[in-house]
VOLUMTI-443454 format. One line per field, with one value per residue (C-alpha): residue number from 0; x, y, z. Coordinates in steps of 0.5 Angstrom, whole numbers, plus 500, padded with zeros to 3 digits. Layout:
N
k: c(NUM | ...)
x: c(X | ...)
y: c(Y | ...)
z: c(Z | ...)
// end
This chain:
210
k: c(0 | 1 | 2 | 3 | 4 | 5 | 6 | 7 | 8 | 9 | 10 | 11 | 12 | 13 | 14 | 15 | 16 | 17 | 18 | 19 | 20 | 21 | 22 | 23 | 24 | 25 | 26 | 27 | 28 | 29 | 30 | 31 | 32 | 33 | 34 | 35 | 36 | 37 | 38 | 39 | 40 | 41 | 42 | 43 | 44 | 45 | 46 | 47 | 48 | 49 | 50 | 51 | 52 | 53 | 54 | 55 | 56 | 57 | 58 | 59 | 60 | 61 | 62 | 63 | 64 | 65 | 66 | 67 | 68 | 69 | 70 | 71 | 72 | 73 | 74 | 75 | 76 | 77 | 78 | 79 | 80 | 81 | 82 | 83 | 84 | 85 | 86 | 87 | 88 | 89 | 90 | 91 | 92 | 93 | 94 | 95 | 96 | 97 | 98 | 99 | 100 | 101 | 102 | 103 | 104 | 105 | 106 | 107 | 108 | 109 | 110 | 111 | 112 | 113 | 114 | 115 | 116 | 117 | 118 | 119 | 120 | 121 | 122 | 123 | 124 | 125 | 126 | 127 | 128 | 129 | 130 | 131 | 132 | 133 | 134 | 135 | 136 | 137 | 138 | 139 | 140 | 141 | 142 | 143 | 144 | 145 | 146 | 147 | 148 | 149 | 150 | 151 | 152 | 153 | 154 | 155 | 156 | 157 | 158 | 159 | 160 | 161 | 162 | 163 | 164 | 165 | 166 | 167 | 168 | 169 | 170 | 171 | 172 | 173 | 174 | 175 | 176 | 177 | 178 | 179 | 180 | 181 | 182 | 183 | 184 | 185 | 186 | 187 | 188 | 189 | 190 | 191 | 192 | 193 | 194 | 195 | 196 | 197 | 198 | 199 | 200 | 201 | 202 | 203 | 204 | 205 | 206 | 207 | 208 | 209)
x: c(477 | 473 | 469 | 471 | 476 | 474 | 480 | 480 | 480 | 487 | 490 | 490 | 492 | 499 | 502 | 509 | 511 | 512 | 518 | 521 | 518 | 522 | 528 | 528 | 525 | 530 | 530 | 531 | 532 | 532 | 527 | 524 | 520 | 514 | 507 | 504 | 498 | 491 | 492 | 499 | 496 | 490 | 495 | 499 | 494 | 490 | 497 | 497 | 491 | 485 | 479 | 480 | 473 | 467 | 464 | 457 | 453 | 457 | 463 | 469 | 472 | 478 | 484 | 491 | 494 | 493 | 492 | 491 | 484 | 482 | 482 | 484 | 487 | 492 | 490 | 494 | 494 | 497 | 501 | 501 | 503 | 496 | 494 | 493 | 488 | 485 | 485 | 478 | 479 | 472 | 470 | 477 | 477 | 481 | 478 | 481 | 483 | 486 | 490 | 497 | 503 | 506 | 511 | 517 | 514 | 514 | 521 | 527 | 532 | 532 | 530 | 523 | 521 | 522 | 518 | 512 | 508 | 508 | 504 | 503 | 501 | 496 | 494 | 487 | 488 | 481 | 480 | 485 | 482 | 479 | 486 | 491 | 486 | 490 | 497 | 500 | 506 | 503 | 498 | 504 | 508 | 502 | 501 | 508 | 507 | 501 | 504 | 510 | 505 | 502 | 509 | 512 | 506 | 507 | 515 | 513 | 509 | 514 | 519 | 514 | 512 | 519 | 518 | 523 | 521 | 523 | 520 | 521 | 522 | 525 | 519 | 517 | 511 | 508 | 509 | 506 | 500 | 498 | 499 | 494 | 489 | 489 | 486 | 488 | 488 | 491 | 499 | 503 | 507 | 511 | 511 | 513 | 516 | 515 | 517 | 519 | 526 | 531 | 531 | 527 | 520 | 514 | 508 | 508 | 506 | 500 | 493 | 494 | 488 | 484)
y: c(467 | 468 | 475 | 481 | 480 | 486 | 488 | 490 | 497 | 501 | 502 | 509 | 511 | 507 | 513 | 513 | 520 | 523 | 526 | 519 | 516 | 521 | 520 | 513 | 512 | 508 | 504 | 497 | 491 | 485 | 482 | 476 | 471 | 472 | 474 | 480 | 479 | 482 | 488 | 490 | 490 | 494 | 499 | 499 | 500 | 505 | 509 | 509 | 512 | 510 | 514 | 520 | 523 | 521 | 525 | 527 | 528 | 529 | 530 | 525 | 522 | 525 | 520 | 520 | 522 | 528 | 528 | 533 | 536 | 530 | 526 | 520 | 517 | 512 | 505 | 500 | 493 | 488 | 482 | 476 | 469 | 467 | 472 | 479 | 484 | 491 | 495 | 498 | 504 | 506 | 499 | 498 | 491 | 487 | 485 | 479 | 480 | 473 | 468 | 469 | 470 | 476 | 478 | 477 | 482 | 488 | 489 | 487 | 485 | 478 | 479 | 482 | 475 | 473 | 480 | 478 | 483 | 487 | 494 | 496 | 503 | 504 | 510 | 511 | 517 | 517 | 520 | 526 | 528 | 534 | 536 | 534 | 534 | 531 | 533 | 526 | 528 | 532 | 527 | 522 | 527 | 528 | 521 | 520 | 525 | 523 | 516 | 519 | 522 | 515 | 511 | 516 | 515 | 508 | 509 | 513 | 507 | 502 | 506 | 506 | 499 | 496 | 494 | 494 | 497 | 500 | 504 | 501 | 504 | 499 | 495 | 491 | 495 | 492 | 485 | 486 | 490 | 484 | 479 | 484 | 485 | 492 | 497 | 501 | 508 | 505 | 505 | 502 | 508 | 505 | 499 | 498 | 492 | 491 | 485 | 484 | 486 | 480 | 482 | 476 | 480 | 476 | 482 | 480 | 473 | 472 | 472 | 471 | 473 | 468)
z: c(491 | 497 | 498 | 502 | 508 | 513 | 517 | 524 | 526 | 526 | 533 | 533 | 540 | 540 | 542 | 539 | 538 | 531 | 532 | 534 | 528 | 524 | 527 | 526 | 519 | 514 | 508 | 510 | 505 | 510 | 513 | 517 | 513 | 518 | 515 | 518 | 523 | 521 | 526 | 523 | 516 | 518 | 521 | 515 | 510 | 514 | 515 | 508 | 505 | 511 | 511 | 517 | 515 | 512 | 506 | 507 | 501 | 494 | 498 | 498 | 504 | 507 | 507 | 511 | 505 | 501 | 493 | 488 | 488 | 493 | 486 | 490 | 484 | 488 | 490 | 494 | 492 | 497 | 494 | 499 | 499 | 498 | 493 | 490 | 494 | 493 | 499 | 500 | 504 | 505 | 508 | 511 | 507 | 503 | 496 | 493 | 486 | 484 | 487 | 484 | 489 | 485 | 491 | 486 | 481 | 486 | 484 | 480 | 486 | 488 | 495 | 493 | 493 | 500 | 503 | 507 | 504 | 498 | 496 | 489 | 488 | 482 | 479 | 475 | 471 | 469 | 476 | 474 | 467 | 470 | 474 | 468 | 462 | 456 | 459 | 461 | 463 | 469 | 470 | 472 | 476 | 480 | 481 | 483 | 488 | 491 | 491 | 495 | 501 | 502 | 502 | 507 | 511 | 511 | 512 | 519 | 521 | 520 | 524 | 529 | 529 | 528 | 521 | 515 | 509 | 502 | 496 | 490 | 483 | 479 | 477 | 471 | 470 | 464 | 466 | 473 | 470 | 466 | 471 | 476 | 470 | 470 | 466 | 460 | 464 | 470 | 471 | 477 | 480 | 485 | 490 | 497 | 501 | 508 | 513 | 520 | 522 | 524 | 531 | 534 | 534 | 534 | 533 | 526 | 524 | 529 | 527 | 520 | 515 | 512)
// end
């Protein structure tokens, strides 16, 4: 696959009221077949765990979502028709992983095969070694909680942008783990499907990333 794909900067001045997003936030499992534009994908990923403050010296960057001891153990992988990508929030870019279309594996329901965009949340438990030590149950609890913060950020963005989204727990994690080529200490927590609502909306589907 080709090299890193730089995303456009997120639109952080769109001005949609937070209270409005909270009111309209819903789980929606129906979407159109339109692909997301580069700008929309940029906004979605930045909302999830984009960098809001660059760390100085040994200090880590700060992200839009919190994590235990700022471990930042959750990464977002992007599943599209043209392949699997890792979101590098430090460079706000997509890093190609492989050319497989894994959207059909982000959930066990048949409708997931038709979603234009699938997000896969992966926990790196090595980053929680100090916080959770050898307590795997605690590590998984923390990873699930931190995934919830990220996915809710994306839920609110989708509500503001008129997108359909659903968080998915029913996942064949072993199969997806193997297809992604993840490491032994990496585990999939949840996945999330995103697509344009079936309302004739056209914002999602132009200026595709290539």
